[in-house]
N, C-alpha and C positions, 0 to 999 in steps of 0.2 A: 521370640521366636525358638523353638528349640530343633537342632540338626534333625532327626526323625521325621518332623512335623515338617522342616522345607522341604524334602527327599519325598517326602508323603503330598505334598501340593505342586511340585514336578513332575509326579508320576501320573496324579491325576489330571493335571494341566495338561499334560502331552495324551491323553487318554482321547480324555475330552476333544482337544482341538483336533486329533486324526478321524474321531468321527465327526465331528460338525463340521469337518472338510469333505471328509465322502459322502456326508450327508447330501452338501451345498450340488456336490456332480449329482448325485443322485437327483435332486432336485432340476438341475438347469437340465438334463438328457430327456427326462419326462416333460418337462414344459417344449424343450426344445424339438421332441416326436409329437404331441399335439400339436405343435406349431405348421410343421411339414401337413401334418395331417388335415390341417384347414386350409393350408395353402390349395391341397391337392383337389380337396370338393371344390375349392371356389372354379380351378383349372376345369375341373370337370364339369361346373355348372355353367362357364361359360362355352365347352364342349358341346353339352345339349342345347344350348341356347342357339349355337352354332347350328348345329341340326335340326332343329325347329325351325332360322329364318331358310335353310334349302330344301326345307319340304316344302315349302309354304309359297316360295316366290316363281314364277314362268320362266325368267328369262336368264341365260349363264352369263350375264356382261354383270362386272361388278362383283364375281364370287369369287376373286380373289384371295381377299382377305380371310372366308369362311371356311374355303379349303384348306387353309394353309394352318388355321385353326386346329381342324380337325385332325390333320396328317400331324400335327404337334404331338398327338398325343402318343407317344410311339415307348411305354415305360409300363404305364396303367393299365390291368388286366381288365377288358370291357367287356357288357355283352350287353346289347341291346334288344330289347322285348316287348312286344307290339303289343294292344289294349286285348289280343288273344291269348297273351301268355306265349305268344310265340316267337323264338332266338329269330329276330333280322338280322342282327352281324354279331359276330365276336372280333376282337382283337387283342394282339399281345397274351395271350393263351400258354401257359404252361404248356412246356412240350408231352410233359406226361400225361395230359388231359386232350386225348382224342375230337376227331370233328364229328362223331357221333350225337343226336341229338339225344341220347339218357346223358351221356357222358356230359355236355355244356350243362344240360337242365340242372343234374346234379352238382356242378361248377356253380350254379348262378346261386343255388343253398351257401356253397360256402363266400361268394360276396357278398350275398343278404346276412351273413355275420360279422362280417368286416366293416361295412358299411350302409349306411345306410341308404336307400335306391335315391335316383332323381325322377323326378318326373316329369313327362314333356309333354306340353298342354299342346295338339295340334288341330284343336281347332273341331269342331263339329262332335265333339264327346269323344275324340278317339287321345287316351291317355298312354302314352309310351313309358317305358322306365330305361332307367341305365342302370344298370348294375355293374357296380365298380370294386375293384379292391386295391389293396397297398401295392405301391409301388414295390420292385425289390429295395432296394435304397431304404424304405420306409420298413418293411421285414425286418431288414440288417438290424436299424436302429430300436426296433422295438425291445430287441435284445439286448440291450445295452446296460438297460435299469436294471435285469433282471442278475446280468453279469456283473453291476454293482454292489447290489442286494447279497451279490455271494463270496463277494470283495469283506464287506462289513458284517455280513457272519465269520468269515475267515478272521479277519482283523479283530473283531472280539473274543473268538476263541483264541488268538495266539496274544491277546492282551492278558485274559485272563489265565492262560498257562502261564504268562511270566509275572502276572502277580502272584498267584499261587506258588512257582518257583521260589521266588524272591520271600514269598511269606514263610517258605517249609526252609530255606535258607535260613533267615534269620530264627527260625524255633530252633534248629537244629546248632545254630550257635548259642543260645539263649541257656539251651540244656547243656550245651556240652560246658558251659561255662559254671553254670550249678552241679555239672559231676566235678571239675576241676574244685569248685569250691569244698563239694563233702569232702573228696578225700584228703584235702588240704585240713579240711577240720578235724576228719578223725583220725587223721597221722599225732595230733598233740597227745592226744586221750590212750591212744596205744602206746606213744614209747611210755605212757607211765605206768602201762599193764606189763609193761617188758620190762619193766624198774621193779616193781611190785612183786613179780613171778621171779627174779631174781632173789627176791627181800626173805620170801618163804621158799625158796629151796634153803638159805643158810640158819632160817627156823626150823628144817627138817621138816616142814608138814609134809606128809603121805606121800609120797613120789607119785602116786596114781592120779592124784588129785591132780598135782600139777604138771604130769602130759594131757590131760585133759583141756586145761586153763593154757597150756602150749600151742594145740590143737586150732584150740577159738583164737588164739591169738594167731597164728600161722593164718589161719581163715581171714582174722579181718584185715589184716595186710595183703595179702591177695585181693580183698573187694576193695582194699585204697588203689592197690597197683590197676585194679579194672575200670575204674573210675577214673583215676585218672591218666588214663588212654583213650577214651573218648572223646574224640574230637579229632584227635591226631591217627595216624597211619601207621597203624601196629607193625613192630617186626618181626617178620614168622621164619622159623627155621626150621631143619628137618626134628621132627618129635616123632617116637612110640607113640602113635596113636591109642595101639594097645594098652599100655600102660597109662599112659594118662587119663584114658575112659575106667579103668581100675578102681584109678586114685578116686576119680570124681564120684563111679560107683560107692565104692566104700566108706567114703566120707557119707555122702546122702544117706546110705543106709542107715547107716548109724544112729544116723541122727532123726531119724523119717519113722511112722506110729508099725507096733509090732504088727498090726492088723495088716500090713501091708507084705503080700510074698514078694521079694525079691530075686528078680533070674539075671545071668550077667553070662553071655554066650559070646567067648572073642577066641579067636584065634591063639595059636599057640605058640606061633611066631610070631615077630616084630614086623609093624608095617608103619612105615616111616612116610609121615605127610608134613608140608611146611606150614607149622603150625605158629600161632600165639598161643600159649599156654592157658595163661591164666582168662584169656578170650573164650578159650572152648571149653574148660570147662564152667564158665556161666554159660554158654550153650546148654551143657547137659542138663545143666542145675534150674536153669528154666524150664525147660524141656519136661523135666524130673518131676516138679512143683506141679506143672501145669496139670500132667498125666493125675497126679497123686488128688489134686482139687479136681478133675473132672470122676475122679472114683471115691469122694466124699472122704478119702481116710479109708480106706478098706478096698482091698482088692488084691490081681494081678498086675505086678511093673517088669518088661521085661524088657534088656538094653541089650540087641543084640549086633554085633558087628563082621560084614563081609568084603574080602577084597578079589579084585580082579587083575589084567597085567595092566590096568592104567589107572582104576577109581575104588574109592572105598566107600562104601554102603552102612552108616551108621542107621540102625533101629530102634525105633525107643514104643513101643509097646504098652496098651491099659486095656484096661478093661473095665474102664468109664464108660458115661453117657454118649459119647458118640457126636460127632460133629454131622450135622445133614450137608450134601452132594453141595449145594450151595452156597455154602459158606466155609467152603475149602479154601480158597484164596482169600477170604474177607479177614479168618483168624488174623492172618500175618499183618492185619494192618493198625498201625498204630488208635490207642484208644479204643479199642471193638475187646468187648470184655462179658462176660455171664455174669457173671460175681457181682454182689450187692457192692461191696468193696474191693478195689482193685483199681489199677491205671488204664487196664491193658496194654501195657509195654512186655510183657515175657515174651511172647512169641517174635513180636514186630523188631523187639532186641536181636533176639536170635537169628532172625533173617538176616538182618542188616549185619552182623557179625561173621556170620557163610557166606552169604551172597556179598557183600560190597567188600571185607577182609580179606576173606579167603578165595574169593572167584569159586566160591561151590552153588552146591542148588538146594533146596528144604522145603518140602512139599508135603500134603494130605495122603500118605502111599494107598492108605484105607480105610474107610470106616463106617460103624454101623452102630444106625441109635440104639442104644442100651445093652450095648457087644463090646464098647470100646473102637478102639483106634489106635494107628499106624505111623507116625512120624518119620519121613524117612531124609538123614543128610548123605549126600553128593559128595564128598571132597577128593582132586586129583591127587593120585601121588607123587612121594617125592621121585624125580629122576634120577637113576644112579649110574654116574659117567660108568661107561667098561672099559 
């Protein structure tokens, strides 16, 4: 048996064993409740028989045992009703129930719903009834199965959360491993491309061609670094976010459709933010490509940057198909996509980079169907020691 199979077997064994134990406890609690309920009915049957005997005997001698039986009922709420449905006697009635006939009559209906009344045949066609309820102890006990059922539900919830978290962790490790392996595989042909670029320089090929090739080689190196950082805590250093945003903007604009009208609004002064430059540019790239897809390759795309004393707000606005309000959070979930082809990882990756690695926030600031969407990233500015 493989290690993963053994671990899954142990996990399911613990889960099923826990559920079995709690189920047995609930079953025992229900059985215990029913047994006590039956014992209380037997006691009330004996109590009713004692009442019948006292009603029928003419002497006061030898009644000590029956009187003791009747007086032994000190906890079970009881109401005795004659054959004319008139209340003859009441005992152990809760304090909140008054002594008026109307209140006692209403309480009779409550007792009737708890237990079937006991009939007392007094002879000569007289049939009295004993209405009785559950004792305080039994009333407390009847809630135990509900409490245990709640425990089962909570246990199932914890187990489900544990299972999902474990599965998600395993998937994250798998994706991180695949990403690092991809970075390793890209590295070999990338090294060859760098060598071929140097050969092209010696062959005196048009320098403009070589510069464009070098840009794409640099881009491949950046992509390789991005993939190699997945699954590891990236190093954050103070970076001018204005300059990094401009670099990403220029690169994407040069390689996008001419039908996209790019706009860039950045502050003139430097704005320092603790960033990992490669991951930040990856985030910008994912947001811009998502916006271009939403516009189907034609429209207006604007990137703007605003800052205050503590935070920086990066806005990416498009004139695409828009997002319904119910999907504002869902679009950042892994696997969510509206395209026929695609993994649905771009925005979820952007959220992971912004939130987990940079301690920031990302959200849909506003969106209207067929008018466009604005996504906002909020990051903390670097504190400068005075």
